C-alpha positions in Angstrom: 202.1 90.4 196.3 201.1 89.8 192.6 198.7 87.1 191.7 199.2 87.4 187.9 202.4 88.0 186.2 202.5 90.2 183.1 203.4 87.2 181.0 200.3 85.3 182.3 198.0 88.3 181.6 199.4 88.8 178.1 199.2 85.1 177.3 195.6 85.0 178.5 194.6 87.9 176.3 196.4 86.3 173.3 194.8 83.0 174.1 191.3 84.5 174.2 191.8 86.5 171.0 193.4 83.6 169.2 190.8 81.0 170.1 188.0 83.2 168.8 190.0 83.8 165.6 190.7 80.1 165.3 187.0 79.3 165.7 186.0 81.9 163.1 188.7 80.6 160.7 187.4 77.0 161.2 183.9 78.0 160.4 185.1 79.8 157.3 187.0 76.7 156.3 183.9 74.5 156.7 181.9 77.0 154.6 184.5 76.9 151.9 184.6 73.1 151.9 180.9 72.9 151.6 180.8 75.4 148.8 183.5 73.4 147.0 181.3 70.3 147.2 178.3 72.3 145.7 180.5 73.7 142.9 181.8 70.3 142.0 178.2 69.0 142.0 177.3 71.8 139.6 180.1 70.7 137.3 179.1 67.1 137.5 175.6 67.9 136.5 176.5 70.3 133.7 174.9 68.1 131.1 171.9 67.0 133.1 168.6 68.3 131.7 166.6 70.7 133.9 169.5 71.0 136.4 169.8 74.4 138.1 173.1 75.5 139.5 173.4 76.0 143.2 175.8 78.0 145.3 176.4 79.2 148.9 176.0 82.9 149.3 178.5 84.0 152.0 176.7 87.4 152.7 173.4 85.6 153.1 175.0 83.0 155.4 176.6 85.8 157.5 173.2 87.6 157.7 171.5 84.4 158.9 174.2 83.8 161.6 173.9 87.5 162.7 170.1 87.2 163.0 170.6 84.4 165.5 172.3 86.9 167.9 169.9 88.2 170.6 169.5 91.9 170.4 169.0 93.9 173.7 167.7 97.4 173.7 169.5 98.9 176.7 168.6 102.6 176.0 165.4 104.2 174.7 167.3 105.8 171.9 168.7 102.5 170.6 167.2 101.1 167.5 164.9 98.2 167.9 166.0 94.8 166.6 163.5 94.7 163.7 164.0 92.6 160.7 165.8 94.6 158.0 164.3 94.7 154.5 165.9 92.3 152.1 168.8 93.7 150.1 169.3 93.4 146.4 169.0 89.9 145.2 171.5 88.7 142.6 169.6 88.0 139.4 169.9 84.6 137.9 172.8 84.8 135.5 174.0 82.6 132.7 172.4 81.3 129.6 169.7 78.8 129.9 170.1 76.1 127.3 167.4 74.2 125.4 167.5 71.4 128.0 166.9 74.1 130.7 170.2 73.6 132.4 171.9 76.9 133.5 175.3 75.6 134.4 178.2 77.3 132.6 181.3 75.1 132.9 183.7 78.0 132.5 182.0 80.1 135.2 181.9 77.1 137.6 185.6 76.5 137.0 186.4 80.1 137.8 184.2 80.1 141.0 185.8 76.8 142.0 189.3 78.2 141.5 188.4 81.3 143.5 187.1 79.1 146.3 190.3 77.0 146.3 192.4 80.1 146.7 190.1 81.4 149.5 190.5 78.0 151.2 194.3 78.1 150.9 194.4 81.6 152.3 192.3 80.5 155.3 194.6 77.6 156.0 197.6 79.9 155.9 195.9 82.2 158.4 195.0 79.3 160.6 198.6 78.1 160.5 199.8 81.6 161.5 197.4 81.6 164.4 198.8 78.3 165.7 202.3 79.6 165.2 201.5 82.7 167.2 199.8 80.7 169.9 202.9 78.4 170.2 205.2 81.4 170.5 202.9 82.9 173.1 203.0 79.7 175.2 206.8 79.8 175.1 208.1 78.0 172.1 210.1 79.6 169.3 208.4 78.2 166.2 
């Protein structure tokens, strides 16, 4: 007597993999939306004296989220979970004007466009994940 059919097991695996992927895509969408707000804020303050541009650094955000993971040393030859030395920092770029504002409108527009394209690609991937999940459940798109 079988308790699980092959269809159930494969659906369960697909479901587990898909929900993790959907969660990661959703987090990425939230990050891209927040970055878009910051880039728009930079553009809005392009003529404000003493304004310094802001941005979200994805590698930094990833490092911070990875540092939240608990590390377990299960073997004496494993490396300890020590803090890694900081990597190369990106130097401040852009020309600082007389009013000490460092926002370059053209650069901000390029970064904004790149972020929009990134957001669109994430929504397409998320749509594909839902389509695959629907097919796995039994529908035919």
